[in-house]
Each structure stands twice: as structure tokens, then as C-alpha cells.
C-alpha positions as CSV (number, residue, x, y, z in Angstrom):
1,M,0.1,-0.1,0.1
2,P,1.6,3.4,-1.2
3,C,1.9,6.3,1.5
4,R,1.7,3.7,4.5
5,F,4.5,4.4,7.4
6,D,6.2,1.0,8.4
7,R,8.6,2.9,11.3
8,E,8.1,5.6,13.4
9,L,11.1,7.5,14.5
10,L,11.6,9.6,17.7
11,F,14.1,12.5,17.9
12,P,14.0,14.1,21.5
13,L,14.2,17.6,21.9
14,P,17.6,18.9,23.0
15,N,18.3,19.1,26.8
16,L,20.2,22.3,28.2
17,A,23.7,20.9,27.3
18,A,23.0,20.2,23.9
19,R,20.9,23.3,23.3
20,R,24.4,25.7,24.5
21,T,26.0,23.2,22.3
22,I,23.6,23.9,19.5
23,L,23.8,27.6,20.2
24,G,27.6,27.8,20.5
25,I,27.7,26.0,16.5
26,H,25.4,28.8,15.3
27,T,27.6,31.7,16.9
28,R,31.0,30.7,16.2
29,E,31.3,32.9,13.8
30,W,30.0,36.4,15.1
31,T,32.4,38.5,16.0
32,P,32.6,39.6,18.6
33,A,31.5,36.1,20.2
34,P,28.6,35.9,22.4
35,Q,29.6,35.7,25.9
36,P,29.5,32.0,27.5
37,A,27.1,33.4,30.1
38,T,24.9,34.8,27.4
39,L,24.9,31.7,25.6
40,D,23.6,29.9,28.6
41,R,20.7,32.3,29.1
42,L,19.7,31.6,25.6
43,A,19.8,27.9,25.9
44,S,18.0,27.8,29.7
45,A,15.2,29.9,27.7
46,C,14.7,27.8,25.0
47,V,13.1,24.9,26.6
48,G,10.9,23.3,23.8
49,Y,13.7,24.2,20.8
50,C,14.5,21.9,18.3
51,G,17.8,22.3,16.6
52,A,16.3,24.1,13.4
53,D,14.4,26.3,15.7
54,L,17.8,27.3,17.6
55,K,19.6,27.9,14.4
56,A,16.4,30.2,13.2
57,L,16.7,32.2,15.9
58,C,20.3,33.0,15.4
59,V,19.8,33.6,12.0
60,E,16.8,36.1,12.7
61,A,19.1,37.7,15.4
62,A,22.3,38.3,12.8
63,L,19.8,39.5,10.2
64,A,18.1,42.2,13.3
65,A,21.8,42.9,14.2
66,L,22.8,43.9,10.6
67,R,19.4,45.8,10.1
68,R,20.2,47.9,13.4
69,R,23.7,48.6,12.4
70,Y,23.3,48.9,8.4
71,P,19.9,50.6,8.2
72,Q,20.7,51.9,4.7
73,I,21.0,48.6,3.4
74,Y,17.4,48.0,2.8
75,G,16.9,51.5,1.3
76,S,19.5,51.2,-1.0
77,E,19.4,49.7,-4.8
78,D,23.4,49.7,-4.6
79,K,25.5,46.9,-3.6
80,L,27.0,47.7,-0.4
81,Q,30.0,46.1,0.9
82,V,29.4,45.7,4.9
83,G,32.0,44.6,7.7
84,R,31.2,41.4,9.6
85,R,31.8,42.9,13.3
86,A,28.2,43.5,14.6
87,D,29.5,44.8,18.2
88,G,27.3,42.5,19.8
89,H,24.3,43.3,18.4
90,A,23.6,39.8,16.9
91,A,23.6,38.4,20.9
92,H,21.1,41.4,22.2
93,C,19.3,40.8,19.2
94,C,19.1,37.0,20.0
95,Q,17.7,37.8,23.7
96,R,15.3,40.2,22.2
97,L,13.7,37.7,19.5
98,L,13.1,35.1,22.1
99,A,9.8,37.0,23.5
100,A,8.4,36.9,19.6
101,F,9.9,33.7,18.5
102,L,7.9,30.7,19.0
103,P,9.4,26.8,18.4
104,C,7.6,25.1,15.4
């Protein structure tokens, strides 16, 4: 019979240590890197988030930091070259986004 599921796979949500590791992976290229205490607080606040949710949170935080630091990007038709340094805005944006970001 087509479309029948013969197996059911269970992937549990990551625990606190795993969430902290996942956040570390997705923020390791940020300049400056978030403080370990910041990542610990975020991991504690993200109960119920899967790895994809944590990645999406980090991506949205980086985009919010980019918009905050370089608002002219969204008002220009020209290609602009920007630096990689976000001056800690991404970690701050990550904490702000938690209020509005709901896991899948």
C-alpha cells in the first residue's frame, strides 16, 4: 500500500547542554562572539526548541543586528559592502527575539 509508514522515528528535543552546544555552533563565526553566560541564558530560555528552531533564532538575530547596524542596506538599490563585525548586536538581538520567536 503506497504512503504507509512502517516505522516511526522519535527525535527528542535537545536538553540544556545540547541547546548550549547548538547555540555555540551557530554563533561561533559571530564577531565578537557572544559571552558564554549569554549563551547559557539563551539555552535555558529555549526549552522546547529543536536544533532547527535554534538555528532560525540565530539567523534572525544576525539579520536583526545587520538591519540595526546598517539600516541603509534596506533603503538602497546599490550593492553595499559591509563589515562582519556586529559589535555584540547579534547576541542582544537574540535575547530580544526570544519574546516573539515561537518554536515549531
